[in-house]
C-alpha positions in Angstrom: -20.1 3.0 -51.3 -22.1 3.9 -47.7 -21.4 0.6 -46.4 -18.0 1.5 -46.6 -18.3 4.9 -45.2 -20.3 3.7 -42.3 -17.5 1.2 -41.3 -14.6 3.9 -41.7 -16.8 6.3 -39.3 -17.0 3.0 -37.1 -13.4 3.1 -37.3 -13.2 6.5 -36.7 -15.6 6.8 -33.5 -14.0 3.5 -31.7 -10.5 4.8 -32.1 -10.9 8.2 -31.0 -13.2 6.2 -28.1 -10.0 4.2 -27.0 -7.3 7.4 -27.1 -9.6 8.5 -24.7 -10.4 5.6 -22.6 -6.4 5.5 -22.8 -5.6 8.9 -21.8 -8.4 8.9 -18.5 -7.1 5.7 -17.1 -3.6 7.1 -17.1 -4.5 10.3 -15.8 -5.5 8.3 -12.8 -2.2 7.1 -11.7 -0.5 10.7 -12.0 -3.2 12.0 -10.1 -2.2 10.5 -6.6 1.9 9.6 -7.9 1.0 6.5 -7.3 0.3 3.5 -9.7 -1.9 0.8 -9.1 0.4 -1.9 -8.2 2.1 0.3 -5.0 -1.3 1.0 -3.4 -1.7 -2.5 -3.5 1.4 -3.4 -2.5 1.1 -0.9 0.6 -2.7 -2.0 1.7 -1.1 -5.4 1.4 2.1 -4.7 3.8 0.0 -2.7 5.7 -2.3 -5.8 5.9 0.3 -7.9 6.9 1.7 -6.0 9.3 -1.3 -5.4 11.1 -1.2 -9.2 11.4 2.1 -9.0 13.0 1.8 -6.9 15.8 -2.0 -8.1 16.8 -0.4 -12.1 16.5 2.7 -10.8 18.6 1.9 -12.0 22.8 3.4 -9.0 24.1 2.1 -6.4 21.4 -1.5 -7.4 20.9 -2.7 -5.2 23.8 -0.7 -2.4 23.1 -2.3 0.7 20.8 0.3 0.4 17.7 -0.6 2.0 14.5 1.1 0.9 11.3 1.5 3.4 8.3 3.4 2.5 5.0 4.7 4.7 1.8 5.9 3.2 -1.2 7.1 -0.1 1.0 8.8 2.1 4.1 6.6 1.1 7.2 6.8 3.4 10.6 5.2 2.1 13.5 3.9 4.3 16.1 2.6 4.1 20.0 3.8 1.8 23.0 5.4 -1.7 23.7 6.2 -3.1 26.8 10.1 -3.8 26.0 12.4 -3.3 23.7 12.6 -6.9 22.9 9.1 -7.2 21.5 9.9 -3.9 19.4 12.8 -6.2 17.9 10.8 -8.9 17.6 8.2 -7.1 15.8 10.5 -5.4 13.5 12.2 -8.1 12.6 9.0 -9.8 11.6 7.8 -6.6 10.0 11.1 -6.6 7.8 10.3 -10.1 6.6 7.4 -8.9 4.8 7.8 -9.4 1.1 7.8 -5.6 -0.3 8.9 -3.5 3.1 12.0 -1.3 2.1 12.6 -0.2 5.4 10.6 -0.1 9.1 11.0 2.8 11.3 10.3 2.5 14.9 8.9 5.4 16.5 7.5 2.7 19.2 7.8 3.9 23.2 8.3 2.3 26.0 5.4 2.1 28.2 6.5 2.6 32.1 5.1 -0.4 34.4 2.6 1.2 36.9 
C-alpha cells in the first residue's frame, strides 16, 4: 500500500508542477502583448529591412532608422532622392511578414 501512496503523491506533485509551469509560460506572452512568434518575426523583418538599407548603393551612407511593430515597418531619416526612397520601400515590401511600409524619410538638401 505504501508504494501505491508514494506513486500517487509523485503523480499529484508532477501534475501540480506542470499546471504552474504552463501558467507561468502563458503569462509571459500576455505581459508584453505579443507572442514569441510575433517578436521573432518583427526582429527578423527589422534585420532584413536594415540589410536592404545598407545594401542600397545610395542609402547606405545616410542615417535611416527602421522600426517594426507587428509587421508594420516605419522608415525615418534622410535620403538623397525620391527614387532612392521608392526603391527602399519596394525592397522592404518584398520581405516576408511585412504588412505595410510607412516612409517618413526626408530629402536631404544638396549643398
